[in-house]
C-alpha positions in Angstrom: 149.4 -80.6 129.0 150.2 -82.2 132.3 153.7 -82.7 133.6 154.6 -85.9 135.6 157.7 -86.5 137.7 158.6 -90.2 138.1 160.5 -91.7 141.0 161.4 -95.3 141.9 163.8 -96.6 144.5 164.1 -100.0 142.7 164.0 -98.8 139.1 166.5 -101.4 137.9 164.2 -104.3 138.9 160.9 -102.5 138.0 162.0 -101.3 134.5 158.9 -102.9 132.7 156.6 -101.0 135.0 158.5 -97.8 134.6 158.4 -98.2 130.8 154.7 -98.9 130.9 154.0 -95.7 132.8 156.3 -93.6 130.7 154.8 -94.9 127.4 151.3 -94.3 128.5 152.0 -90.7 129.5 153.8 -90.0 126.3 151.0 -91.5 124.2 148.6 -89.1 126.0 150.7 -86.1 125.3 152.0 -85.6 128.8 155.4 -84.2 129.7 157.6 -86.6 131.7 160.6 -85.8 133.9 162.6 -88.6 135.5 164.6 -88.9 138.7 168.2 -89.7 137.8 168.1 -93.2 139.3 165.1 -94.1 137.1 167.3 -94.0 134.0 169.2 -97.1 135.1 170.7 -98.8 131.9 167.7 -98.0 129.7 169.0 -95.7 127.0 165.5 -95.3 125.6 164.8 -93.0 128.6 167.8 -90.8 128.0 165.6 -88.4 125.9 163.6 -87.2 129.0 164.6 -84.4 131.3 166.0 -85.6 134.6 166.1 -84.2 138.0 167.6 -84.5 141.5 165.8 -81.5 142.8 162.2 -80.7 141.8 162.7 -77.1 142.7 164.7 -76.7 139.5 162.1 -78.3 137.2 159.4 -75.7 137.4 155.7 -76.7 137.2 155.0 -80.4 138.0 151.4 -81.5 138.2 151.9 -85.0 139.7 154.6 -87.0 141.3 154.3 -90.7 140.5 156.1 -93.2 142.8 156.7 -96.7 141.4 157.4 -99.4 144.0 156.4 -99.9 147.6 155.7 -97.5 150.5 159.5 -96.9 150.8 159.5 -95.4 147.3 156.4 -93.4 148.1 158.1 -91.9 151.2 161.2 -91.1 149.2 159.0 -89.3 146.6 157.3 -87.4 149.4 160.8 -86.2 150.5 161.5 -85.0 147.0 158.2 -83.1 146.8 158.6 -81.5 150.3 156.5 -78.4 150.6 155.9 -77.9 146.9 152.3 -79.1 147.1 152.7 -81.5 144.2 150.1 -84.4 144.6 151.6 -87.8 145.0 150.3 -91.0 143.5 151.9 -94.4 143.9 152.0 -97.5 141.7 152.3 -100.4 144.1 154.7 -103.1 143.1 155.3 -104.2 146.7 153.5 -106.5 149.0 151.0 -104.4 151.0 151.5 -100.8 150.0 149.1 -98.7 152.2 150.2 -95.5 150.5 150.1 -96.5 146.9 146.7 -96.0 145.2 147.4 -97.8 141.9 147.7 -101.6 141.6 150.4 -102.7 139.1 147.8 -104.6 136.9 145.5 -101.6 136.9 148.0 -98.9 136.1 146.7 -97.5 132.8 143.1 -97.4 134.0 144.0 -95.3 137.0 146.4 -93.1 135.0 143.5 -92.5 132.6 141.3 -91.5 135.5 144.0 -89.2 136.7 144.1 -87.4 133.3 140.3 -87.2 133.2 140.1 -85.6 136.6 138.4 -88.6 138.2 140.2 -88.3 141.5 140.2 -86.4 144.8 143.1 -85.1 146.9 143.7 -86.1 150.5 145.8 -83.9 152.8 148.1 -85.8 155.2 149.8 -84.2 158.2 153.5 -84.5 158.9 155.8 -84.2 161.9 159.0 -82.1 162.1 162.1 -83.1 164.1 165.0 -81.1 165.5 167.7 -81.9 168.0 169.4 -80.1 170.8 172.4 -80.5 168.5 172.2 -80.4 164.6 170.9 -83.6 163.1 172.6 -84.9 159.9 169.3 -85.5 158.0 168.5 -84.6 154.4 165.0 -83.6 155.4 163.5 -82.9 158.8 159.8 -83.6 158.1 158.3 -87.0 158.9 155.8 -88.8 156.7 155.6 -92.1 158.6 157.5 -92.2 161.9 160.4 -91.4 164.1 162.0 -94.4 165.8 164.5 -94.3 168.7 166.2 -97.6 169.5 169.5 -99.1 170.5 172.4 -99.2 168.1 173.6 -102.5 166.7 176.2 -102.8 169.5 174.5 -101.0 172.5 171.3 -101.2 174.4 169.0 -98.6 175.8 168.2 -98.1 179.5 165.3 -95.7 179.3 163.5 -93.2 177.0 161.9 -90.3 178.7 159.1 -88.4 176.9 157.4 -85.2 177.7 154.5 -83.6 175.8 153.7 -79.9 176.0 156.2 -79.6 178.9 154.5 -82.4 180.9 156.1 -85.7 181.7 154.4 -88.5 179.8 156.4 -91.6 180.7 159.9 -93.0 181.0 159.9 -96.1 178.7 161.9 -99.1 179.7 161.9 -100.7 176.3 164.0 -101.7 173.3 162.8 -98.5 171.6 160.0 -96.1 170.9 158.1 -95.2 167.7 156.4 -91.8 167.2 154.1 -92.3 164.3 151.8 -90.0 162.3 148.4 -91.2 161.3 149.9 -92.2 157.9 152.6 -94.2 159.7 150.2 -95.9 162.0 149.9 -98.7 159.5 153.6 -99.3 159.3 156.2 -100.2 162.1 153.9 -98.9 164.8 151.1 -101.3 163.9 153.5 -104.3 163.8 154.5 -103.4 167.4 150.9 -103.3 168.6 150.0 -99.7 167.9 146.5 -98.6 166.8 145.4 -97.9 163.3 144.7 -94.1 162.9 142.5 -92.6 160.2 144.8 -90.3 158.1 142.6 -87.3 158.8 143.0 -87.4 162.5 145.2 -84.7 164.1 147.1 -86.9 166.5 150.3 -88.9 166.9 150.8 -92.3 168.5 153.7 -93.3 170.9 154.3 -97.0 170.5 157.0 -98.7 172.6 159.1 -101.5 171.0 159.2 -104.6 173.2 158.3 -102.8 176.4 159.9 -104.3 179.5 156.7 -103.6 181.4 153.4 -105.3 180.4 151.4 -102.3 181.8 152.8 -99.9 179.2 150.6 -99.5 176.1 150.6 -97.3 173.0 149.4 -93.8 173.6 147.6 -91.4 171.3 148.1 -87.7 171.9 147.3 -84.4 170.1 149.6 -83.5 167.3 149.9 -79.9 168.4 152.0 -80.7 171.5 155.8 -80.5 171.3 157.3 -83.8 172.2 160.7 -83.9 173.9 162.6 -87.2 174.0 165.7 -88.0 176.1 167.5 -91.3 175.7 169.7 -93.0 178.3 171.9 -95.5 176.5 174.3 -97.9 178.1 176.9 -97.3 175.5 176.3 -93.6 175.3 174.7 -93.7 171.8 171.4 -94.5 170.2 169.9 -94.9 166.7 167.5 -92.4 165.3 165.4 -93.4 162.2 163.3 -90.7 160.5 161.3 -92.6 157.8 164.0 -94.0 155.6 166.9 -92.0 157.1 169.1 -93.3 159.9 171.7 -91.6 162.1 173.6 -92.5 165.2 173.5 -89.9 168.0 175.1 -89.4 171.4 172.6 -89.9 174.2 173.2 -86.3 175.2 171.2 -85.2 172.1 167.6 -84.5 173.0 164.9 -84.7 170.3 162.1 -82.2 169.7 159.1 -83.3 167.6 156.4 -80.8 166.5 153.7 -80.7 163.9 155.1 -79.8 160.5 153.8 -76.5 159.0 152.8 -78.1 155.7 151.0 -81.3 154.6 151.5 -83.6 151.6 148.7 -84.3 149.1 147.9 -87.8 148.0 145.6 -88.9 145.2 142.5 -91.0 145.8 140.5 -92.4 143.0 136.8 -92.7 142.8 135.2 -95.1 145.3 138.5 -95.5 147.2 138.7 -94.7 150.9 140.8 -95.5 153.9 138.3 -98.1 155.3 138.3 -100.0 152.0 142.1 -99.9 151.9 142.6 -101.4 155.3 139.9 -104.0 154.7 141.7 -105.1 151.5 145.3 -104.8 152.8 144.6 -106.5 156.1 142.1 -109.0 154.8 139.4 -107.9 157.2 136.1 -109.8 156.9 137.6 -112.6 154.9 136.8 -116.1 156.1 137.7 -119.2 154.2 134.6 -120.9 155.7 132.6 -118.6 153.4 134.4 -119.6 150.2 
């Protein structure tokens, strides 16, 4: 009997999808544990065990995220280094991380139960500061973003890698993205798309003040050190879905995380097919 943990950031608006997933798993004799926020106002779900911390649940075979990529990243934060495979039911717009389409949920869950899937390992980053950072988790699934606060601006962002000076960015901000995060904020700022199995990170400036500065791909094994010079003395740090305001005296240190996360791929699915579908590559209305 398999045990599934369910998470959704927007459970209140996605209750029909949550109910559909739960009902399918129960019909197929699976155990279900629900994150507290999944209960919402649905008293029918009160009979299931709930969790805030998966460490206290015991054995969990799969974590199912219901929503968009934000929910998937939240679910990854809940899993941490437990090694539980993650699978997402995409109810968002693009959803690069979620393998299951909303209208194909039961078919894919059946494939999951029948073992018709593979696991893909995705590397993470780890962030620390010269002073303690008020973060719930210090590992990075998508990206680290440094930018101005709502009321201040940034003069410069100085980056070194492996003890060597990389560049001083005169820009509105800087994104340090994993291969997984290369299709998120970094891509929207002109960064390259990285295959999830590459062992690299990409530095993507946000609205660079110099047209000569371009995104840079570097090995993931090098320690990145970031120093920010802000006009107001503060800057904003975003680590995936977390955000804190720091004094510009705080330096950041980004390294490769010691553990990876596991994501589920279904038969015939691959990264190239995903980006062709999500980014509409090869489609031409002239061929309709």
